[in-house]
Phi, psi and omega in degrees: 000142174236160176248151172299163184303313179298316181297324182293313178298321179298318179295322181299312179291326181299318179295327183281321185206075190299313185294318179298317181297316182296327181283320186279330185233062184292342184271353181267142182230139174294131178241108183264133177224140176272118175235006175294162177267348176226123181207156185272144180244163169234137184269182178236133182255144178237179194226048177295150188292352177268002183285171178274156187271132171051230184292348178288344184275116176295323178304314179292319180300313181292324177296317181296328183294333179258317182267097184291343178279344183279123181249130178273123179260134185297334183263007179261150173261131181239118191256313187220148162243120176264143175216047171244200181255010180293139190291339184299309179223077192279151170279153176234158174288125186301317189284329186246342184082000180294146171295136178304319181301318181296319179295316180295320181298327182278342186223049190299311185295322182285318189260340178251323178091161185297322181299315181292321180295317185279322191248341190231038169069012174063033176213166179303117191276001181226162180230104179269150182212159163249129178245137173238114195243120178258332177214170190302133168288163176307143171293120196211168166214161178249122186297149177291176186299320183296311180291321180301319179296319180294316181294321179296318180294324183277323187217071185293342179289322181263335177240094199274003177204164181263020188257160172278174186215053169298150187210162170238154176228123179247124184289133172260348178207188174304130188227119178256139186203144164262126184209127177067182185261145168294161170301145179302329181293341177266333181281315187304315181299326179297325183275008167272346178296143181306325183293330187252345185302325181296344182273356180271130178307139188297335183266015183285124174249328178214133183289138173219178180301325179294326174299314180297321178301315183288325175298315178300318179300315182293321178297314183289335182271351184296145178286166187299322180297317179295318179299315179300313181296319181294318180293321177297320179294321178297319181292340177267000179280142182284157179298324181294323178292325181281337178060232182294346179264019181297342177298344175304321183293337178270322186275328185298314177301324179295315179292323177297323178295327181281318189231005179088162183277007182246006180276119184289347178303325181299319181294315180296312184297315187283327185265332189245340189251159174287126169263124187231143174240114182255153174254168183308130181097341175286150184221153176240151168244125178251111181286165170305139182071011180271126183285139180196161173204113175288144188245317178194155175123183176241134183219157160266127180239142174215143187214166168300155189290089181199159173227028181276136181208145171246125182251146180221356181192175185054042178195162178300150181307325180293342180265359183272141178276173181305124186295319180296318177298319179299307185288327178292336183276340187305141172255154183234030181291327183261125180223032175191166177297321182298328179298333186269337185287145178235096183289151173280153183226162172295150179228135177293349177293335185269127180283323185258351183082006179281350179245132178242169184233139166260120188242091179288157181281065180207159189270346191286325185196160161243161176241122177265144174229118178255125173244106183249127174276175179305129178080004183264164180210168174205155176238132184247124181295157180295158179243165178285340180230187183285162174228149174230126185236154175221139174269114182263346181204137174083196182206166180177213183220159176224138171245127183200138175055037176079008180234165180240133184231143173277137179246122177242162178302132181091351182290136180239132183228141172263136179233124184285164175302147176079009181252121175275141179236147173237133178245143177211150183211146175270329189244353183112148185196144176234128185231141169242138182219117173277131183223150173279000000 
C-alpha cells in the first residue's frame, strides 16, 4: 500500500504528534491507495440454496480465514466465494478496502498490461471462484458472445454483461457432475424403452444431433404429470434393461428428493448427459453453450468474465428460461466423458515442475496448480497479464517484486504482469492461480 503525497506527510506528522495534528488540520483526511504490483485480496461469499451448510462449506471456511468480519452461521448455506472484479460479489484489497475493479481502473497499464488492454477489454478477463456444492445446481448453459450481447441489450437486469462464459472446474474433493452429452449410441437405446419412446420425434429413422436437440426440447417441455409418470416408469425398469445407465436407479431418487419428481432436469441429465465422478485435481472444460449441472463437491472454478446463464431444470419453474431459446442454443461438440476432461500439463513457467497448468481452449486465462510437499518450492515466470492466486491448503511464503509475503490457507493475492513469484513451504501447500 502507498499513500498519496499529502496523505503520506500527514501520516508522518500524525505519528509524531497525533493530537496536535488532529486539532490543527481537521479538514485533511488520509487517502490510502494501492499502487503495489502484488497485494492481498479478500473475496465475497454468497448463499445460493445449493450450497453447503455452515462450517461444511469450504467456500465459507476459506472466506473466513481472510475476512475476519465474515461470520459463518450454522444455519446458513454458503455456496461460492468470488475473488475477481465482477460487481455482483467483488473482491477488495485487504489492506485498504478498495474494490479491486477501482484499483485496476486507476492503474490499467501497470496492473493489467498492454495485452489485456488491447485484446481483452481492459479489465480482469477472468472470474475465479471456490464452490461448495451440496445439491445439484440448475441444469444450465452459458450463452455464446453473440447471444449474450443480444440478451444483455434486451434484458440487462438478468443478463448483466455482453460476454460469453466458457469455464473450467477443478475438483478439490470428490466432485459429481453432469456435463456434455453421452455418445448417441448410448442415448438411443434408452429411448427405445416404453417410458421414453414418446419423446422421440415420430419421423426419426436414424439419430443425429438434431434428434437429440428435439428430444431435449420435448423432455423440458413436458408437463409435471408426464414427468412424474416417466420418472416412475424409469424407477420400475430393471438394471439389466438400463445396462450401463443403471446408475439412473441410484441417482433419480436423490434428485427427486432435492427438486421433486416433476422437475424435467432429472430426465435430461440422467438419460442424455455424461454423469462423471472426479477426484481432487481432475478438471473439466465447459464451452460456451455447453450443457452442465454440478451435483456435489468442492471445486475451484474459473471462467471468462461473465455471469450470464440460461437455466432449464433443477430449479423452480419461475427461474427457468425460455425452453426454445435454451434448446436452440445448445452445442453438440462434446459427446463423451473424454470430451469434457481437461488434463493438467507441464508448463515452462514452473522452474521445478511442481506446478502444472490447465490450459482451456480460450484466450482469457490458464489455471496453474502448485502442489508443494514439505520443504519444497517453485518459481513461476512472469506473465503478460495479471494473475490471481489462492492458497487452498497449507501455508508457506512467497517472494515477489522484491518483497517477501506470508501465505496462509485462504489467502488470495493479486500479481501484476511482469512479476515473477517464488513459493516455498515447510509443511506443504496447494495453490491455484489464474493467469493471462
